[in-house]
C-alpha positions as CSV (number, residue, x, y, z in Angstrom):
1,M,30.8,-72.2,161.4
2,N,32.9,-73.4,158.3
3,L,32.2,-76.4,156.4
4,L,35.1,-78.8,158.0
5,N,33.4,-78.1,161.5
6,V,30.2,-79.2,160.4
7,L,31.9,-82.4,158.9
8,M,33.3,-82.9,162.2
9,L,30.2,-82.2,164.2
10,L,27.4,-84.4,161.8
11,P,28.9,-87.7,162.6
12,L,29.5,-86.9,166.1
13,A,25.8,-85.7,166.4
14,G,24.6,-88.6,164.4
15,A,26.3,-91.2,166.8
16,L,24.7,-89.6,169.8
17,I,21.4,-89.9,168.0
18,T,21.7,-93.1,166.7
19,F,22.9,-94.6,170.1
20,A,19.7,-92.9,171.6
21,L,17.1,-94.2,169.4
22,P,14.5,-96.9,170.6
23,R,16.4,-100.5,170.4
24,K,12.8,-102.1,169.3
25,S,13.4,-100.3,165.9
26,P,16.8,-101.3,164.4
27,Q,15.8,-100.5,160.9
28,F,15.1,-97.1,161.7
29,A,18.5,-96.7,163.5
30,R,20.0,-97.8,160.2
31,L,18.2,-95.5,158.2
32,V,19.0,-92.6,160.3
33,A,22.9,-93.2,160.5
34,L,23.0,-94.0,156.8
35,A,21.1,-90.6,156.1
36,I,23.5,-88.9,158.5
37,A,26.6,-90.4,156.7
38,L,25.2,-89.7,153.3
39,I,24.7,-85.9,154.4
40,T,28.5,-86.1,155.7
41,F,29.7,-87.4,152.3
42,A,28.0,-84.6,150.7
43,G,29.7,-82.2,152.9
44,G,32.9,-84.1,152.0
45,M,32.2,-83.5,148.3
46,A,31.6,-79.7,148.9
47,L,34.8,-79.4,150.8
48,A,36.8,-80.9,147.7
49,T,34.9,-78.8,145.4
50,N,35.5,-75.5,147.2
51,Y,39.2,-76.5,147.9
52,H,41.8,-74.3,146.0
53,V,45.2,-75.9,145.4
54,S,47.7,-74.0,147.3
55,G,50.4,-75.2,149.9
56,T,48.5,-73.5,153.1
57,P,45.7,-75.0,155.1
58,Q,42.1,-74.1,154.2
59,F,38.9,-74.0,156.0
60,V,40.7,-73.0,159.2
61,T,39.5,-72.8,162.6
62,D,41.9,-71.8,165.4
63,V,40.3,-71.1,168.8
64,V,42.0,-71.4,171.9
65,W,41.0,-74.7,173.9
66,V,42.8,-74.7,177.1
67,R,44.5,-71.3,177.7
68,S,46.8,-72.4,180.6
69,L,48.4,-74.8,178.3
70,D,48.1,-73.3,174.9
71,I,46.1,-75.8,173.4
72,H,44.0,-74.9,170.6
73,Y,41.1,-76.3,168.4
74,H,42.9,-75.5,165.2
75,V,41.8,-77.7,162.3
76,G,42.3,-77.1,158.4
77,V,42.6,-78.8,155.4
78,D,45.5,-79.2,153.1
79,G,45.9,-81.3,149.9
80,I,46.9,-84.4,151.8
81,G,44.3,-84.5,154.4
82,L,41.6,-83.3,152.0
83,W,41.2,-86.8,150.0
84,M,41.6,-88.7,153.3
85,I,38.6,-86.7,154.8
86,V,36.7,-87.1,151.7
87,L,37.6,-91.0,151.7
88,S,36.8,-91.2,155.3
89,T,33.0,-90.2,154.4
90,L,32.8,-92.2,151.5
91,L,33.7,-95.2,153.2
92,A,31.5,-94.8,156.3
93,P,28.1,-95.0,154.5
94,L,29.5,-98.1,152.6
95,A,30.5,-99.7,155.7
96,M,27.1,-99.3,156.6
97,L,25.3,-100.6,153.8
98,A,27.7,-103.6,153.7
99,S,26.6,-104.4,157.4
100,W,22.9,-103.7,156.6
101,N,21.7,-107.5,157.0
102,V,24.9,-108.6,158.3
103,I,24.4,-106.9,161.8
104,T,21.5,-108.2,163.5
105,R,22.4,-107.5,167.3
106,R,23.1,-104.3,169.1
107,V,22.2,-102.4,165.6
108,N,22.2,-99.0,167.1
109,D,25.6,-99.4,169.0
110,F,27.1,-100.7,165.8
111,F,26.1,-98.1,163.4
112,A,26.8,-95.0,166.3
113,L,30.2,-96.5,166.5
114,I,30.8,-96.2,162.6
115,L,29.9,-92.5,163.2
116,L,32.0,-92.0,165.9
117,L,34.8,-93.6,164.1
118,E,34.1,-91.2,161.3
119,F,34.0,-88.1,163.4
120,A,37.4,-89.4,165.0
121,L,39.2,-89.9,161.5
122,V,38.0,-86.4,160.1
123,G,39.5,-85.0,163.3
124,V,42.8,-87.0,162.7
125,F,43.1,-85.5,159.0
126,S,42.4,-82.2,159.9
127,S,44.4,-81.4,163.1
128,Y,47.0,-78.6,163.4
129,D,47.3,-79.0,167.1
130,L,49.5,-81.6,168.5
131,F,47.4,-82.1,171.8
132,L,44.2,-82.1,169.7
133,F,45.7,-84.6,167.2
134,Y,46.3,-87.1,170.1
135,V,42.9,-86.6,171.5
136,F,41.3,-87.6,167.9
137,W,44.0,-90.5,167.5
138,E,43.0,-92.0,171.1
139,V,39.2,-91.5,170.3
140,S,39.7,-93.6,166.9
141,I,40.7,-96.4,169.1
142,V,37.8,-97.0,171.0
143,P,35.3,-97.5,168.2
144,F,37.5,-100.4,166.7
145,L,37.6,-101.8,169.8
146,F,34.1,-102.1,170.5
147,L,33.3,-103.0,166.9
148,I,35.8,-105.9,166.9
149,G,35.3,-107.1,170.8
150,I,31.4,-107.1,169.9
151,W,31.1,-108.1,166.5
152,G,34.0,-109.6,165.5
153,G,35.0,-113.6,165.3
154,E,35.7,-116.2,167.7
155,R,39.0,-114.9,168.9
156,R,37.7,-111.4,169.0
157,M,39.0,-110.5,172.4
158,Y,42.7,-111.6,171.6
159,A,42.4,-109.5,168.5
160,S,41.2,-106.3,170.0
161,L,43.3,-106.5,173.0
162,K,46.4,-106.8,170.8
163,F,45.2,-104.2,168.7
164,F,45.0,-101.9,172.0
165,V,48.1,-102.9,173.7
166,Y,50.4,-102.1,170.5
167,T,48.6,-98.8,169.5
168,M,48.5,-97.6,173.0
169,A,52.4,-98.5,173.3
170,G,53.1,-96.4,170.3
171,S,50.5,-93.8,171.4
172,V,52.5,-93.2,174.9
173,L,55.7,-93.0,173.2
174,M,54.3,-90.0,171.0
175,L,52.8,-88.3,174.0
176,T,56.2,-88.3,175.5
177,S,57.8,-86.9,172.8
178,M,54.8,-84.2,172.4
179,I,55.2,-83.2,176.3
180,Y,59.1,-82.8,175.7
181,L,58.4,-80.6,172.7
182,Y,55.7,-78.5,174.6
183,T,58.5,-77.9,177.4
184,K,60.8,-76.3,175.0
185,V,58.2,-74.2,173.2
186,R,55.2,-73.9,175.4
187,T,52.6,-74.7,172.9
188,F,51.3,-77.6,171.2
189,D,49.9,-75.6,168.1
190,L,52.0,-77.0,164.8
191,T,52.2,-74.1,163.3
192,T,53.9,-72.2,165.9
193,I,55.9,-74.9,166.6
194,L,57.2,-74.5,162.8
195,S,57.5,-70.8,162.8
196,A,59.7,-70.9,166.0
197,L,62.0,-73.6,164.3
198,S,62.1,-71.7,161.2
199,S,62.9,-68.6,162.8
200,G,65.4,-70.0,165.1
201,R,63.6,-69.2,168.6
202,L,63.4,-72.9,169.1
203,A,66.3,-75.0,168.2
204,L,66.7,-78.7,168.5
205,S,70.0,-80.5,168.9
206,P,70.7,-83.6,166.5
207,A,70.1,-85.8,169.9
208,E,67.0,-84.1,170.7
209,Q,65.6,-84.2,167.2
210,T,66.4,-87.8,166.9
211,F,64.6,-88.7,170.4
212,L,61.4,-87.0,169.2
213,F,61.5,-88.3,165.7
214,L,61.7,-91.8,167.0
215,G,58.9,-91.1,169.7
216,F,56.5,-90.1,167.0
217,F,57.7,-92.5,164.4
218,A,57.1,-95.6,166.9
219,A,53.5,-94.5,167.2
220,F,53.2,-94.0,163.4
221,A,54.8,-97.3,162.3
222,I,52.6,-99.2,164.6
223,K,49.5,-97.9,163.4
224,A,50.5,-97.9,159.6
225,P,51.6,-100.7,160.3
226,L,55.2,-101.1,159.3
227,F,57.5,-103.9,159.4
228,P,58.2,-105.4,162.2
229,F,55.4,-103.7,164.0
230,H,52.6,-105.5,162.2
231,T,51.8,-108.5,164.0
232,W,48.7,-107.2,165.3
233,L,47.3,-106.6,161.6
234,P,46.5,-110.0,160.6
235,D,44.8,-111.0,163.8
236,F,42.7,-107.6,163.4
237,H,41.4,-108.0,159.9
238,E,40.8,-111.8,160.3
239,Q,38.4,-111.1,163.6
240,A,37.2,-107.5,162.5
241,P,33.7,-107.4,160.5
242,P,34.9,-106.9,156.8
243,A,33.2,-103.8,157.0
244,V,34.9,-102.5,159.9
245,S,38.2,-103.5,158.1
246,M,37.5,-101.1,155.4
247,L,37.6,-98.0,157.7
248,L,41.2,-98.9,159.0
249,L,42.9,-96.2,156.9
250,K,46.3,-95.3,156.9
251,M,46.7,-92.8,159.8
252,G,50.3,-93.8,160.5
253,V,51.4,-92.7,157.1
254,F,49.7,-89.4,157.2
255,G,51.4,-88.9,160.7
256,L,54.3,-89.2,159.2
257,I,53.9,-86.7,156.5
258,R,52.0,-84.3,158.7
259,F,54.3,-84.2,161.7
260,S,57.6,-86.4,161.6
261,L,59.0,-84.9,158.6
262,P,58.3,-81.0,158.8
263,L,59.1,-81.0,162.9
264,F,62.2,-83.1,162.5
265,P,63.9,-82.7,159.1
266,V,67.3,-83.5,160.3
267,A,66.6,-86.7,162.2
268,A,63.9,-87.9,159.2
269,R,66.8,-87.8,156.7
270,D,69.4,-89.1,159.0
271,N,67.0,-92.1,160.1
272,A,65.7,-92.8,156.5
273,P,68.2,-95.5,155.3
274,W,67.0,-98.0,157.6
275,I,63.4,-96.9,157.6
276,I,63.7,-97.5,153.9
277,V,65.2,-101.0,154.6
278,L,62.3,-101.9,156.9
279,A,59.7,-100.7,154.0
280,I,61.4,-102.7,151.4
281,V,61.6,-105.8,154.0
282,G,57.7,-105.2,154.5
283,I,57.0,-105.0,151.0
284,I,58.6,-108.3,150.1
285,Y,57.9,-110.0,153.5
286,G,54.4,-109.1,153.3
287,A,53.9,-110.5,149.7
288,L,55.6,-113.8,150.5
289,L,53.2,-114.1,153.6
290,A,50.4,-113.7,151.7
291,L,51.4,-116.4,149.1
292,S,51.4,-118.7,151.9
293,E,48.0,-117.8,153.4
294,T,44.8,-119.9,153.5
295,N,42.5,-117.3,155.0
296,I,41.1,-114.6,152.7
297,L,41.3,-112.0,155.5
298,R,44.4,-112.6,156.5
299,L,46.0,-112.8,153.0
300,I,44.6,-109.2,152.4
301,A,46.2,-108.4,155.8
302,Y,49.5,-109.2,154.4
303,S,49.0,-107.4,151.3
304,S,48.3,-104.2,153.0
305,L,51.8,-104.7,154.8
306,S,53.2,-104.7,151.6
307,H,51.4,-101.7,150.3
308,V,52.3,-99.7,153.4
309,G,56.0,-100.5,152.7
310,F,55.3,-98.7,149.5
311,M,54.1,-95.7,151.3
312,V,56.7,-95.2,153.6
313,L,59.2,-96.0,150.9
314,G,57.7,-93.1,149.1
315,V,57.8,-90.7,152.0
316,F,61.4,-91.4,152.9
317,T,62.8,-91.0,149.4
318,F,62.3,-87.2,150.0
319,T,61.7,-86.6,146.1
320,Q,58.5,-84.8,144.9
321,L,57.1,-87.7,143.0
322,G,58.0,-90.4,145.8
323,M,55.9,-88.3,148.1
324,D,53.2,-87.6,145.9
325,G,53.1,-91.5,145.1
326,S,52.7,-92.3,148.8
327,V,49.8,-89.9,149.6
328,Y,48.1,-91.5,146.0
329,Q,48.5,-95.0,147.7
330,M,47.0,-93.7,150.6
331,I,44.0,-92.9,148.7
332,N,44.5,-96.0,146.6
333,H,44.6,-98.3,149.8
334,G,41.5,-97.0,150.9
335,I,39.5,-97.8,147.7
336,S,41.2,-101.1,146.4
337,T,41.9,-102.8,149.7
338,G,38.7,-101.4,151.2
339,G,37.0,-102.8,148.1
340,L,38.7,-106.4,148.6
341,F,37.1,-106.3,152.3
342,L,33.8,-105.2,151.0
343,M,33.9,-108.3,148.5
344,V,35.3,-110.8,151.3
345,G,32.0,-109.5,153.4
346,L,29.8,-110.5,150.5
347,L,31.5,-113.6,150.1
348,A,31.5,-114.5,153.6
349,A,27.7,-113.9,154.1
350,R,26.9,-116.2,151.3
351,R,29.3,-119.4,152.8
352,N,29.9,-118.5,156.6
353,S,33.6,-118.7,156.1
354,T,36.6,-116.8,154.9
355,A,38.9,-119.8,154.5
356,I,40.1,-120.0,150.7
357,D,39.5,-123.8,150.4
358,A,35.8,-123.2,151.3
359,F,35.2,-121.7,148.1
360,G,36.0,-122.6,144.4
361,G,33.8,-122.1,141.1
362,V,31.7,-119.2,142.6
363,A,31.9,-117.5,139.1
364,H,29.6,-120.3,137.6
365,A,26.9,-119.3,140.1
366,A,27.6,-115.5,140.5
367,P,28.8,-114.1,137.1
368,W,28.6,-110.3,138.6
369,L,30.2,-110.8,141.8
370,S,33.1,-112.7,140.3
371,T,33.6,-109.5,137.7
372,A,33.4,-106.9,140.5
373,F,36.0,-109.0,142.5
374,L,38.1,-109.4,139.5
375,I,38.2,-105.5,139.0
376,T,39.1,-104.9,142.6
377,T,41.9,-107.5,142.5
378,L,43.1,-106.2,139.3
379,A,43.3,-102.6,141.1
380,G,45.0,-103.9,144.1
381,L,47.7,-105.6,142.0
382,G,48.5,-102.3,140.1
383,L,47.1,-103.1,136.6
384,P,47.4,-100.1,134.3
385,L,44.5,-97.8,134.1
386,L,43.3,-98.5,137.5
387,N,44.4,-96.6,140.7
388,S,47.3,-98.7,142.4
389,F,49.2,-98.5,139.2
390,V,49.5,-94.6,139.4
391,G,50.8,-94.7,143.0
392,E,53.1,-97.6,142.5
393,Y,54.5,-96.0,139.4
394,L,55.3,-92.5,141.4
395,V,56.5,-94.5,144.4
396,L,59.1,-96.5,142.1
397,Q,60.2,-93.5,139.9
398,G,60.7,-91.4,143.2
399,A,62.6,-94.3,144.7
400,A,64.8,-94.7,141.6
401,E,65.8,-90.9,141.8
402,A,66.9,-91.5,145.4
403,N,68.8,-94.7,144.7
404,F,67.9,-96.9,141.8
405,R,68.5,-100.1,144.2
406,Y,65.5,-99.3,145.9
407,A,63.2,-99.4,143.1
408,V,64.7,-102.8,142.1
409,F,64.0,-104.3,145.4
410,A,60.6,-102.7,145.7
411,A,59.5,-103.8,142.2
412,I,59.9,-107.5,143.7
413,G,56.7,-106.7,145.5
414,V,54.5,-105.6,142.6
415,I,55.4,-109.0,140.7
416,L,54.5,-111.0,143.9
417,S,51.4,-109.1,144.3
418,A,50.2,-110.3,141.0
419,C,51.1,-114.0,141.9
420,Y,48.9,-113.9,145.5
421,M,46.2,-111.9,143.9
422,L,45.6,-113.9,140.6
423,W,46.5,-117.2,142.7
424,L,43.6,-116.0,145.2
425,Y,41.0,-115.1,142.4
426,Q,41.7,-118.7,140.5
427,R,41.0,-120.7,144.0
428,L,38.0,-118.5,144.8
429,F,36.1,-118.1,141.4
430,Y,37.2,-121.0,139.1
431,G,37.4,-124.8,139.1
432,A,34.4,-127.2,139.5
433,K,31.0,-125.7,140.3
434,P,30.2,-125.0,144.0
435,D,28.2,-127.5,146.1
436,R,25.8,-124.6,147.0
437,A,24.0,-121.6,145.6
438,Y,25.8,-118.4,145.5
439,P,23.2,-115.5,145.0
440,D,24.8,-112.7,142.4
441,L,24.8,-109.0,143.6
442,D,21.8,-107.7,144.7
443,V,20.7,-103.9,144.7
444,R,22.2,-103.0,148.2
445,E,25.4,-104.7,147.2
446,W,25.7,-103.1,144.0
447,L,25.2,-99.8,145.8
448,C,28.4,-100.5,147.6
449,V,30.2,-102.1,144.7
450,V,29.7,-99.6,142.0
451,P,31.2,-96.1,143.7
452,L,34.6,-98.1,144.6
453,I,34.6,-99.4,140.9
454,I,34.2,-95.7,139.4
455,L,36.9,-94.5,141.9
456,M,39.4,-97.4,140.8
457,F,38.9,-96.0,137.1
458,W,38.8,-92.4,137.9
459,L,42.2,-92.6,140.0
460,G,43.7,-94.5,137.4
461,I,42.6,-92.4,134.4
462,G,41.9,-88.8,135.9
463,T,44.8,-88.3,137.9
464,Q,44.5,-84.6,137.5
465,T,41.6,-84.5,139.6
466,F,43.6,-85.7,142.5
467,L,47.3,-84.9,142.0
468,P,47.6,-81.1,141.7
469,A,46.0,-80.9,145.4
470,I,48.5,-83.3,146.7
471,T,51.5,-81.9,144.7
472,G,50.6,-78.5,145.9
473,T,51.1,-79.5,149.7
474,T,54.0,-82.0,149.4
475,S,56.1,-79.6,147.4
476,H,55.5,-77.0,149.9
477,L,56.4,-79.5,152.8
478,L,59.6,-80.7,151.0
479,D,60.6,-77.1,150.1
480,D,60.4,-75.7,153.9
481,S,62.3,-79.4,154.8
482,R,65.1,-78.5,152.7
483,Q,65.5,-74.7,153.3
484,S,65.4,-75.1,157.1
485,I,67.9,-78.0,157.4
486,P,70.9,-76.1,157.1
487,F,69.6,-73.5,159.4
488,R,68.5,-75.7,162.2
489,V,71.6,-77.9,162.4
490,E,73.8,-74.7,162.5
491,A,71.4,-73.0,165.1
492,A,71.6,-76.2,167.2
493,R,75.4,-76.4,167.1
494,A,75.6,-73.0,168.1
495,H,73.0,-73.3,171.2
């Protein structure tokens, strides 16, 4: 059994163990779940340490799961999935630590669901079989539903139902496309399908490619989310426990890169202009909505919509820099936006509110908390030497190479992000002294905050730690896509 399989089994086994532990000892359940999550993170670091830069998957396991349908348990790690897996294994224990004293009822269930979600995320980011990917994609919905529905805010049932309906609508369209593709090639294995496409054994007409591409795109655009499929996002983040919001990673953008582009390169390029328009609208629209928000969680949700616009823009520039920047922003989003949700959770625990007007002058009482929040704020708005600057620069440079006007419009979002993030910080931490005590960061909270701050600087300064693996995969993807387009179009016409 290779390391990747161990990484998948550990959180699944941990979820079952935590759920079965005696309910009378919630502290013991917390400790067991955290220990398993930390061991999984150590495995994630070992995965990164032993990964060798190349364009092909590593730590591969490919065994037949359902022989009659040619469904495989086919998993592996490339330079894109690698960092998303490591990020998942890092954020899970941090979410547990952040929830340590906040979750006081049904503790076993909460921590078991965090581990189950971690299992699903690792599966999503490592699957090379379409059916297997779909299974993990659907499994990831279940923990989110319960985590919001049980431990969320006053409107938690509405938010969880809306999230479920939106996600399932996209999933059904993706499943339809998968089934149609299966009827053409009689396998769900991604490697086999790509080989059939490149050799000409499978030829899809332009109409078929467009139909299939849109089916996958719908699921990924909703999950990302991309404007105008985003309306579930503010309600999700407003009602979800902030620690749960940390784990809403960019599976949708990942799916676009892993499946939509290599499977349907002609349709992807044909539809790129209007998708780029949606991405740019999302960048500006999300920033404008964030400027008008009165709730911290909804403000961060709209900033997330703006960030997704950058990621999708980078993907559909079809440039090396744009694609690298998109993947880098996927990692940055998990660190900086996840850090913001963590900080808001710390603030909400002190005030029992996430309304911006409920705060003010917090820096007088909690200077270290205000400092950590400031660093996270600056990382989110893309200050040089911090993580988001690198990703935004790469996306903007890639957009400029594709069409300079894309970069000009997208840059408006960068300016607006500075406005709403700094205005948020000013309203929360400055002004008159607060009317109540705000304890500063304690040891547990420092353990949550410090790893994220270190990564914000590391991703901003030590880019060569992360970029070679990313570039090794994205360059391979772009090269294969360019080479296969003329042949596939010609083959489709001949067919």
